C-alpha positions as CSV (number, residue, x, y, z in Angstrom):
1,X,-0.1,-81.2,22.7
2,X,-2.7,-83.6,23.7
3,X,-1.8,-87.3,22.9
4,X,-5.4,-88.8,22.5
5,X,-6.3,-92.5,22.1
6,X,-6.5,-92.3,18.6
7,X,-2.7,-91.1,18.1
8,X,-1.3,-93.5,20.8
9,X,-3.1,-96.5,18.6
10,X,-1.5,-95.3,15.4
11,X,1.6,-97.4,16.0
12,X,-0.2,-100.3,16.8
13,X,-2.5,-100.2,14.2
14,X,0.4,-99.8,11.4
15,X,2.1,-103.0,12.8
16,X,-1.1,-104.7,13.2
17,X,-1.4,-104.4,9.4
18,X,2.0,-104.5,8.4
19,X,1.5,-107.2,5.6
20,X,0.8,-104.3,3.4
21,X,3.7,-102.5,2.0
22,X,3.8,-99.3,0.2
23,X,3.6,-100.9,-3.5
24,X,0.7,-100.2,-4.9
25,X,-1.1,-103.5,-6.2
26,X,2.2,-105.6,-5.7
27,X,0.8,-107.2,-2.9
28,X,-2.4,-108.7,-1.8
29,X,-5.0,-106.5,-0.2
30,X,-4.7,-106.8,3.6
31,X,-8.2,-108.5,3.8
32,X,-7.3,-111.3,2.1
33,X,-4.1,-111.6,3.7
34,X,-5.3,-111.7,7.2
35,X,-9.2,-112.3,7.7
36,X,-8.8,-115.6,9.5
37,X,-6.9,-113.7,12.0
38,X,-8.4,-110.4,12.4
39,X,-12.0,-111.1,11.2
40,X,-13.3,-109.9,14.8
41,X,-14.4,-106.8,16.5
42,X,-10.8,-105.8,17.8
43,X,-9.3,-106.6,14.6
44,X,-11.9,-104.6,12.7
45,X,-11.2,-101.6,14.9
46,X,-7.3,-102.0,14.3
47,X,-7.7,-102.2,10.7
48,X,-9.7,-98.8,10.9
49,X,-6.9,-97.0,12.8
50,X,-4.2,-98.3,10.3
51,X,-6.3,-96.5,7.7
52,X,-6.3,-93.5,9.8
53,X,-2.4,-93.6,10.3
54,X,-2.1,-92.6,6.5
55,X,-3.4,-89.1,7.1
56,X,0.1,-88.2,8.3
57,X,1.1,-89.7,4.7
58,X,3.6,-92.0,6.2
59,X,3.6,-95.9,5.9
60,X,6.4,-96.4,8.1
61,X,10.0,-94.4,9.0
62,X,10.7,-90.8,9.0
63,X,12.7,-89.7,5.9
64,X,11.3,-89.8,2.5
65,X,7.6,-88.8,2.8
66,X,7.8,-85.3,1.9
67,X,5.5,-85.5,-1.3
68,X,3.1,-87.4,0.4
69,X,2.9,-84.6,3.3
70,X,-0.6,-84.1,4.7
71,X,0.2,-80.5,4.1
72,X,0.8,-81.1,0.3
73,X,3.5,-78.6,0.2
74,X,5.5,-80.3,-2.9
75,X,2.4,-80.1,-5.0
76,X,0.1,-77.6,-3.5
77,X,2.7,-74.6,-2.7
78,X,6.0,-75.3,-4.2
79,X,4.3,-75.8,-7.4
80,X,2.8,-72.7,-7.4
81,X,3.9,-68.8,-6.6
82,X,3.7,-68.9,-3.0
83,X,7.1,-71.2,-2.2
84,X,10.4,-72.4,-3.3
85,X,12.1,-75.8,-3.0
86,X,14.8,-73.9,-1.3
87,X,17.7,-75.5,0.1
88,X,20.1,-75.5,-3.0
89,X,19.9,-76.5,-6.4
90,X,21.6,-79.5,-6.0
91,X,19.7,-80.9,-3.3
92,X,16.5,-83.2,-3.9
93,X,16.8,-82.4,-7.7
94,X,13.6,-84.2,-8.5
95,X,11.8,-81.9,-6.4
96,X,13.3,-79.0,-9.1
97,X,11.4,-80.8,-11.9
98,X,8.0,-80.6,-9.7
99,X,8.7,-76.8,-9.3
100,X,9.6,-75.9,-12.9
101,X,6.8,-78.1,-14.4
102,X,9.3,-80.4,-16.1
103,X,8.7,-83.6,-14.3
104,X,8.7,-86.9,-16.0
105,X,6.9,-90.3,-14.9
106,X,9.9,-91.5,-13.1
107,X,10.0,-88.6,-10.6
108,X,10.4,-90.1,-7.1
109,X,7.9,-87.5,-5.7
110,X,5.2,-89.0,-8.0
111,X,5.6,-92.4,-7.0
112,X,5.9,-91.4,-3.1
113,X,2.3,-89.5,-3.5
114,X,0.8,-92.5,-5.4
115,X,2.1,-95.4,-3.4
116,X,1.3,-93.8,-0.1
117,X,-2.3,-92.4,-0.7
118,X,-3.3,-95.8,-2.7
119,X,-2.2,-97.7,0.5
120,X,-4.4,-95.7,2.3
121,X,-7.1,-96.3,0.0
122,X,-6.3,-100.1,0.2
123,X,-6.2,-99.8,4.2
124,X,-9.8,-98.5,3.9
125,X,-11.1,-101.3,1.4
126,X,-9.6,-103.8,3.8
127,X,-11.7,-102.4,6.8
128,X,-14.8,-102.2,4.8
129,X,-14.0,-105.9,3.6
130,X,-13.5,-106.9,7.4
131,X,-16.5,-105.2,8.6
132,X,-18.9,-107.0,6.2
133,X,-17.4,-110.2,7.0
134,X,-18.1,-109.7,10.8
135,X,-21.6,-108.2,10.0
136,X,-22.4,-111.3,7.9
137,X,-22.0,-113.2,11.4
138,X,-21.5,-114.4,14.0
139,X,-21.7,-110.6,14.5
140,X,-19.3,-109.1,17.0
141,X,-19.8,-105.3,16.1
142,X,-23.1,-103.6,16.7
143,X,-25.3,-102.3,13.9
144,X,-24.7,-98.9,15.2
145,X,-21.0,-99.2,15.4
146,X,-20.5,-100.9,12.1
147,X,-22.4,-97.9,10.2
148,X,-19.9,-95.5,12.0
149,X,-17.1,-97.5,10.9
150,X,-18.4,-98.0,7.3
151,X,-18.6,-94.0,7.4
152,X,-15.1,-93.4,9.0
153,X,-13.4,-95.5,6.3
154,X,-15.3,-94.2,3.6
155,X,-14.9,-90.5,4.5
156,X,-11.0,-91.5,4.9
157,X,-11.1,-93.4,1.3
158,X,-12.6,-90.1,-0.4
159,X,-9.7,-88.1,1.3
160,X,-7.0,-90.1,0.0
161,X,-8.6,-90.4,-3.6
162,X,-9.4,-86.6,-3.6
163,X,-5.4,-86.0,-3.0
164,X,-4.4,-88.4,-5.7
165,X,-7.1,-87.0,-8.2
166,X,-5.7,-83.6,-7.7
167,X,-2.2,-84.5,-8.3
168,X,-3.0,-87.2,-11.2
169,X,-6.5,-87.1,-12.5
170,X,-6.5,-90.4,-14.2
171,X,-6.8,-93.0,-11.6
172,X,-8.1,-96.6,-11.4
173,X,-11.2,-97.0,-8.9
174,X,-10.4,-99.8,-6.8
175,X,-13.5,-100.6,-4.1
176,X,-13.5,-103.6,-1.3
177,X,-15.5,-105.5,-3.6
178,X,-13.0,-106.3,-6.2
179,X,-10.7,-109.2,-6.0
180,X,-6.8,-108.8,-6.2
181,X,-6.8,-109.6,-10.0
182,X,-9.6,-107.1,-10.8
183,X,-7.9,-104.6,-8.9
184,X,-4.3,-105.2,-10.5
185,X,-5.9,-104.9,-14.1
186,X,-8.3,-102.1,-13.5
187,X,-7.6,-99.3,-16.2
188,X,-7.1,-95.5,-15.0
189,X,-9.9,-94.4,-17.3
190,X,-12.6,-94.0,-15.0
191,X,-13.6,-90.5,-13.4
192,X,-13.1,-91.1,-9.8
193,X,-15.1,-88.3,-8.4
194,X,-18.5,-90.0,-8.4
195,X,-17.0,-92.5,-5.8
196,X,-15.6,-89.6,-3.6
197,X,-18.8,-88.0,-3.8
198,X,-20.9,-91.5,-2.7
199,X,-18.3,-92.1,-0.2
200,X,-18.6,-88.5,1.5
201,X,-22.5,-88.2,1.3
202,X,-22.2,-91.7,3.0
203,X,-20.1,-90.2,5.8
204,X,-22.5,-86.9,5.8
205,X,-25.4,-89.0,6.7
206,X,-24.0,-91.8,9.2
207,X,-20.7,-89.9,11.0
208,X,-21.7,-88.4,14.2
209,X,-22.0,-84.8,15.1
210,X,-19.2,-85.1,17.8
211,X,-15.9,-86.9,17.5
212,X,-15.9,-90.5,18.3
213,X,-14.8,-91.1,22.0
214,X,-13.7,-87.2,21.9
215,X,-10.6,-88.3,19.8
216,X,-9.6,-85.0,18.1
217,X,-8.4,-86.8,15.0
218,X,-11.6,-88.8,14.1
219,X,-13.9,-88.1,11.3
220,X,-17.2,-86.4,12.2
221,X,-20.3,-85.1,10.5
222,X,-18.9,-81.5,9.7
223,X,-15.5,-82.9,8.5
224,X,-17.6,-84.7,6.1
225,X,-20.0,-81.8,5.1
226,X,-16.7,-79.5,4.8
227,X,-14.8,-81.9,2.2
228,X,-18.1,-82.7,0.4
229,X,-18.6,-79.0,-0.2
230,X,-14.9,-78.7,-1.1
231,X,-15.4,-81.5,-3.8
232,X,-18.6,-79.5,-5.1
233,X,-16.3,-76.4,-5.3
234,X,-14.1,-78.0,-7.3
235,X,-16.6,-79.1,-9.8
236,X,-18.1,-75.3,-9.5
237,X,-21.3,-76.6,-8.1
238,X,-21.6,-73.8,-5.8
239,X,-25.4,-74.1,-4.9
240,X,-24.8,-77.6,-3.5
241,X,-21.6,-76.8,-1.8
242,X,-22.9,-73.4,0.1
243,X,-25.6,-75.2,2.3
244,X,-22.9,-77.6,3.5
245,X,-20.5,-74.8,4.1
246,X,-23.3,-73.1,6.1
247,X,-24.0,-75.9,8.2
248,X,-20.3,-76.1,9.4
249,X,-20.3,-72.4,10.1
250,X,-23.5,-72.3,11.9
251,X,-23.1,-71.1,15.6
252,X,-19.5,-70.2,15.4
253,X,-17.4,-67.1,15.8
254,X,-14.2,-67.0,13.6
255,X,-13.3,-63.4,14.5
256,X,-12.7,-64.6,18.3
257,X,-10.5,-67.8,17.5
258,X,-7.0,-66.8,17.7
259,X,-5.1,-67.4,14.3
260,X,-2.0,-68.6,15.5
261,X,-3.7,-71.2,17.6
262,X,-4.2,-73.3,14.4
263,X,-0.2,-73.6,14.3
264,X,0.8,-73.8,18.0
265,X,1.7,-77.1,19.4
266,X,0.0,-76.3,22.6
267,X,-3.2,-75.1,21.1
268,X,-3.8,-76.9,18.0
269,X,-7.0,-79.0,19.2
270,X,-9.2,-75.9,19.2
271,X,-12.4,-74.9,17.8
272,X,-10.9,-73.9,14.3
273,X,-10.1,-77.5,13.5
274,X,-12.6,-79.3,11.1
275,X,-10.1,-82.1,9.7
276,X,-6.7,-82.5,10.7
277,X,-3.9,-85.0,10.3
278,X,-3.1,-85.9,14.2
279,X,1.0,-86.1,15.0
280,X,2.8,-87.0,17.9
281,X,6.3,-88.2,19.0
282,X,6.0,-91.7,20.6
283,X,7.0,-92.5,23.9
284,X,9.8,-94.1,22.9
285,X,11.0,-91.1,20.9
286,X,10.4,-92.3,17.4
287,X,8.7,-90.0,15.0
288,X,6.8,-92.4,12.8
289,X,3.6,-90.8,13.9
290,X,5.0,-87.4,14.1
291,X,4.8,-84.4,11.2
292,X,7.7,-86.2,9.1
293,X,6.3,-84.7,5.7
294,X,7.2,-81.0,6.8
295,X,10.5,-82.2,8.4
296,X,12.4,-80.7,5.6
297,X,11.0,-77.4,6.3
298,X,13.3,-76.9,9.3
299,X,15.5,-73.8,9.6
300,X,19.1,-74.6,8.6
301,X,22.4,-73.3,10.0
302,X,22.7,-71.6,13.0
303,X,19.0,-71.8,14.0
304,X,18.0,-73.9,16.9
305,X,16.4,-76.4,14.3
306,X,19.4,-76.9,12.1
307,X,18.1,-78.8,9.3
308,X,17.0,-79.0,6.5
309,X,16.4,-75.5,4.8
310,X,13.6,-76.5,2.3
311,X,10.2,-74.8,1.6
312,X,11.0,-71.2,1.6
313,X,8.3,-68.6,0.7
314,X,8.5,-67.0,-2.3
315,X,9.4,-63.0,-2.6
316,X,6.0,-62.5,-4.6
317,X,3.9,-64.1,-1.5
318,X,5.7,-61.8,1.0
319,X,5.2,-58.8,-1.0
320,X,1.5,-59.8,-1.5
321,X,1.0,-59.1,2.5
322,X,1.7,-55.1,1.6
323,X,-1.3,-53.2,2.0
324,X,-2.2,-49.8,1.1
325,X,-2.9,-46.8,3.1
326,X,-6.5,-47.9,3.8
327,X,-5.2,-51.4,5.1
328,X,-6.3,-53.1,2.0
329,X,-4.3,-55.5,-0.3
330,X,-3.2,-54.6,-3.8
331,X,-5.4,-57.0,-6.1
332,X,-3.6,-55.7,-9.3
333,X,-0.4,-56.8,-8.0
334,X,1.1,-53.3,-7.8
335,X,2.9,-54.5,-4.7
336,X,5.5,-55.6,-7.3
337,X,6.2,-52.1,-8.1
338,X,8.5,-51.6,-5.0
339,X,9.0,-54.7,-3.6
340,X,10.6,-55.7,-0.3
341,X,13.6,-57.8,-0.5
342,X,14.6,-58.1,3.1
343,X,18.5,-58.4,2.8
344,X,18.6,-60.4,-0.6
345,X,20.8,-57.5,-2.0
346,X,22.7,-56.4,1.2
347,X,23.3,-59.7,3.6
348,X,25.7,-57.5,5.6
349,X,25.7,-56.3,9.5
350,X,24.6,-53.0,7.9
351,X,21.5,-54.1,6.9
352,X,18.6,-52.7,9.1
353,X,14.6,-53.4,9.2
354,X,12.3,-51.2,7.5
355,X,9.9,-50.7,10.4
356,X,7.6,-48.5,8.3
357,X,6.7,-51.4,5.8
358,X,3.0,-51.5,5.7
359,X,1.9,-55.1,5.8
360,X,-0.9,-57.3,6.8
361,X,0.2,-58.5,10.5
362,X,-0.3,-62.4,9.1
363,X,2.9,-61.7,7.0
364,X,5.0,-62.6,10.2
365,X,2.9,-65.1,11.4
366,X,3.5,-67.0,8.1
367,X,7.2,-65.8,7.2
368,X,10.6,-65.2,9.0
369,X,12.5,-62.5,7.7
370,X,15.5,-60.8,8.9
371,X,15.3,-58.6,12.1
372,X,11.8,-59.9,13.2
373,X,11.5,-62.0,16.4
374,X,10.9,-65.8,15.6
375,X,8.7,-67.8,17.9
376,X,11.2,-68.0,21.0
377,X,14.4,-68.4,19.0
378,X,15.2,-65.0,19.1
379,X,15.4,-62.4,15.9
380,X,15.6,-64.1,12.6
381,X,19.3,-63.4,11.5
382,X,18.8,-63.7,7.6
383,X,21.5,-66.0,5.9
384,X,22.5,-67.7,9.0
385,X,19.3,-69.6,8.8
386,X,19.2,-70.0,5.1
387,X,21.4,-72.5,2.8
388,X,21.5,-70.4,-0.4
389,X,19.5,-67.3,-0.5
390,X,20.5,-66.4,-4.1
391,X,18.5,-69.8,-4.9
392,X,15.7,-70.0,-2.5
393,X,15.3,-66.3,-1.4
394,X,15.9,-64.7,2.1
395,X,12.8,-66.0,3.7
396,X,11.8,-69.1,5.9
397,X,8.5,-70.4,6.9
398,X,6.7,-70.4,10.4
399,X,3.7,-72.5,10.2
400,X,5.5,-76.0,10.4
401,X,7.9,-75.0,13.2
402,X,7.4,-75.4,17.1
403,X,9.0,-73.1,19.8
404,X,12.3,-74.2,21.3
405,X,10.5,-74.8,24.8
406,X,8.9,-77.5,23.2
407,X,11.6,-79.7,21.6
408,X,11.8,-81.9,24.8
409,X,8.2,-82.9,24.2
410,X,7.3,-82.2,21.0
411,X,10.3,-83.3,19.0
412,X,12.2,-86.2,18.1
413,X,15.5,-86.5,20.1
414,X,18.3,-85.3,18.3
415,X,15.8,-83.8,15.4
416,X,14.1,-81.1,16.0
417,X,12.8,-80.8,12.5
418,X,10.9,-84.0,13.6
419,X,7.6,-82.4,15.4
420,X,4.4,-83.5,16.8
421,X,2.6,-80.4,15.3
422,X,-0.7,-81.6,13.7
423,X,-1.5,-80.2,10.1
424,X,-5.0,-78.9,9.7
425,X,-6.2,-80.6,6.4
426,X,-9.6,-78.1,6.6
427,X,-10.1,-75.3,9.0
428,X,-12.8,-72.8,9.6
429,X,-11.2,-70.0,7.6
430,X,-10.8,-72.3,5.0
431,X,-14.7,-73.0,5.0
432,X,-15.3,-69.4,5.6
433,X,-13.5,-68.6,1.9
434,X,-14.9,-71.5,0.3
435,X,-18.6,-70.4,1.3
436,X,-17.5,-66.7,0.4
437,X,-16.3,-67.7,-3.1
438,X,-19.6,-69.6,-3.2
439,X,-21.5,-66.4,-2.3
440,X,-19.7,-64.5,-5.2
441,X,-20.5,-67.1,-7.8
442,X,-24.3,-67.3,-7.0
443,X,-24.2,-63.2,-6.9
444,X,-24.7,-62.7,-3.3
445,X,-21.7,-59.9,-3.0
446,X,-23.0,-58.6,0.6
447,X,-22.9,-62.3,2.0
448,X,-19.3,-62.9,0.2
449,X,-18.3,-59.4,1.8
450,X,-19.1,-60.4,5.3
451,X,-17.4,-63.8,5.1
452,X,-14.2,-62.0,3.7
453,X,-14.3,-59.2,6.4
454,X,-14.8,-62.0,9.1
455,X,-11.6,-63.0,8.0
456,X,-10.0,-59.9,7.9
457,X,-11.4,-58.7,11.1
458,X,-9.9,-61.8,12.9
459,X,-6.5,-61.1,11.4
460,X,-6.7,-57.2,12.8
461,X,-6.6,-58.9,16.4
462,X,-3.2,-60.5,15.9
463,X,-0.6,-59.2,18.4
464,X,2.2,-57.5,16.4
465,X,5.5,-59.1,15.9
466,X,8.3,-57.3,17.5
467,X,12.3,-56.5,16.7
468,X,15.1,-57.1,19.3
469,X,14.2,-53.5,20.8
470,X,10.6,-54.3,21.3
471,X,9.4,-52.0,18.8
472,X,6.9,-53.0,16.3
473,X,8.4,-54.6,13.2
474,X,6.3,-53.4,10.7
475,X,3.5,-50.7,10.1
476,X,0.7,-53.6,10.6
477,X,-2.4,-52.7,9.3
478,X,-5.6,-54.9,8.1
479,X,-9.1,-53.5,7.4
480,X,-12.4,-54.9,6.1
481,X,-13.5,-54.1,2.6
482,X,-16.1,-51.1,2.6
483,X,-17.9,-53.0,0.0
484,X,-17.6,-55.2,-3.3
485,X,-18.4,-53.1,-6.3
486,X,-18.8,-55.9,-8.7
487,X,-18.8,-59.6,-9.0
488,X,-15.1,-59.2,-10.4
489,X,-13.8,-57.2,-7.7
490,X,-15.4,-59.7,-5.0
491,X,-13.9,-62.8,-7.1
492,X,-10.3,-61.1,-6.8
493,X,-10.8,-60.4,-3.1
494,X,-11.9,-63.8,-2.4
495,X,-9.2,-65.1,-4.3
496,X,-6.4,-62.8,-2.9
497,X,-7.8,-63.7,0.8
498,X,-7.5,-67.1,0.6
499,X,-3.8,-66.7,-0.6
500,X,-3.0,-64.4,2.4
501,X,-4.8,-66.7,5.0
502,X,-4.1,-70.0,3.8
503,X,-0.6,-69.2,2.6
504,X,1.8,-72.4,2.9
505,X,-1.2,-74.8,4.0
506,X,-1.1,-76.7,0.7
507,X,-4.1,-74.8,-1.1
508,X,-2.4,-72.5,-3.9
509,X,-1.5,-74.6,-6.7
510,X,-5.0,-76.4,-6.6
511,X,-6.8,-73.3,-6.5
512,X,-5.1,-71.5,-9.2
513,X,-6.0,-74.7,-11.4
514,X,-9.6,-75.1,-10.6
515,X,-9.8,-71.4,-11.0
516,X,-8.3,-71.6,-14.5
517,X,-5.8,-68.8,-13.8
518,X,-2.8,-71.2,-13.1
519,X,-0.9,-70.4,-16.9
520,X,-1.0,-66.6,-16.6
521,X,-0.3,-66.7,-12.7
522,X,2.7,-68.7,-13.1
523,X,3.9,-67.0,-15.8
524,X,3.4,-63.5,-14.3
525,X,5.0,-64.6,-11.1
526,X,7.8,-66.1,-13.0
527,X,8.4,-62.8,-14.7
528,X,8.7,-61.0,-11.3
529,X,10.7,-63.3,-9.3
530,X,13.2,-64.3,-11.9
531,X,14.3,-60.7,-11.8
532,X,15.6,-61.3,-8.3
533,X,16.2,-65.2,-8.4
534,X,17.5,-66.5,-11.7
535,X,16.0,-70.1,-11.0
536,X,12.5,-68.9,-11.3
537,X,13.2,-66.7,-14.5
538,X,11.3,-67.9,-18.0
539,X,8.9,-70.5,-16.6
540,X,6.5,-71.6,-18.7
541,X,3.0,-73.7,-18.0
542,X,0.3,-75.4,-20.1
543,X,-2.8,-77.4,-19.5
544,X,-0.7,-80.4,-19.5
545,X,1.0,-79.0,-16.4
546,X,-2.4,-78.9,-14.1
547,X,-1.5,-82.5,-13.3
548,X,1.1,-84.9,-13.1
549,X,2.2,-88.0,-14.8
550,X,1.5,-91.4,-13.7
551,X,4.6,-93.2,-12.1
552,X,6.0,-95.3,-14.5
553,X,6.8,-97.9,-11.8
554,X,2.9,-98.3,-11.4
555,X,2.1,-98.5,-15.2
556,X,4.9,-101.3,-15.6
557,X,3.6,-103.0,-12.3
558,X,-0.1,-103.0,-13.9
559,X,0.9,-104.9,-17.0
560,X,-0.5,-102.2,-19.1
561,X,-3.7,-101.6,-17.4
562,X,-2.5,-98.1,-16.3
563,X,-1.9,-95.8,-19.2
564,X,-0.3,-92.2,-19.3
565,X,-3.2,-89.6,-20.4
């Protein structure tokens, strides 16, 4: 992995602004604490790096950042039909409440998400405040660089607020112009999306086309365009979103970009990256700047990773990759009629992999299953890598793992589950499918068809995974749609393709909510999944489950300014 300057500076940036801890509004904003010491060019740049450092969902340390992971696996995947908490029932029990839609305001996953990303908001505000002081004179930062810094900080603030908004919806709107007391007593009765939109528009107008100093983790104009388009998509402003997506896609050939490069620690700075959380193992072996949010998804037991057995793909997700004789998915969910269960009902040595199973090849680059080669670890053996298959199912994830050959340089010493693997917050295939969604809703079915088929044609280029004998592990097939016969069919195809392409990347739950189909999807999934894993039987979902309660500790700290909606 490339250790660019931005990553190297993250630790320094975090130390530089260590005066501000995780507790939201408990301490003074950083600018008011440190302005005399850092009100200069180096201080402003360091404050900006400190704002960037929250992209990896971590303020300090390694353990405990799961709910604030940039992948958003806890809220975006575990709460959907794509993934289970995994591990065993009695481990990390507050996550069980997230997964089964029973979370209350004292759940520590909620306070982690709130505190980390409001820390990000505060660091952005502090950067903007210090920058304004510099520009008032004597000015050390050029006007051109000052505009870039403002755009970077506002882009980051938009991202942190967007993550908070999707989870909590009702937020206090805190800007750099507010005093400490104003911030502390701001109620959560405003819509934060206008601020997010203003920040992203400013970023689109003022960020450069190329990464500043060629640092891969920096914000740039395309990242801002994609993010603003994403916000508009969530608001169903398809006509406003589509031109932004088209600008991001212009001149790019998704079909030629290898799918797996997005999840390979040696190729992750590739052309498909739009916005990314950069991760690295520090030179002293520390994992503070690593991918600490996904560390629990490390494989369990006899696997080369040895910990921790969480974040397991659902049976329903695995079977969604089944295809018909024409290489097309079962949009009507008839894949459930004869589901593939791996060795769930036969975990003995007599189990044999069914290599005749017709599946999309993306399955085996998303999910580890018994009998199939897994990275360079060898054949996935089944229960030996799983803590409790009867609870979490017989499958494990792949997208968060790195090869054994990379442990020495891209994993923390003695902790192979803490890696330097980046997390894509937005990648081109996501943009392709968001654009396809806009085309469907605007009535351009041929345009949507081409975009969806670009994604599928790229998937057809994926090399087949193998068994121990070297045979193909399945009857792999993925073909383009010949046509969309109606808007509804096109809509289903685009939504299904997002699931297949972006599975376990943090999008699924939020997609279901914005499409207005969360209740029917989750309850149908529960009926199917619960027949095989009893922990998922009888789940119920209501409109109140579309977002989570404000953490009680934050309500208490605000002296009643924050209220539960």
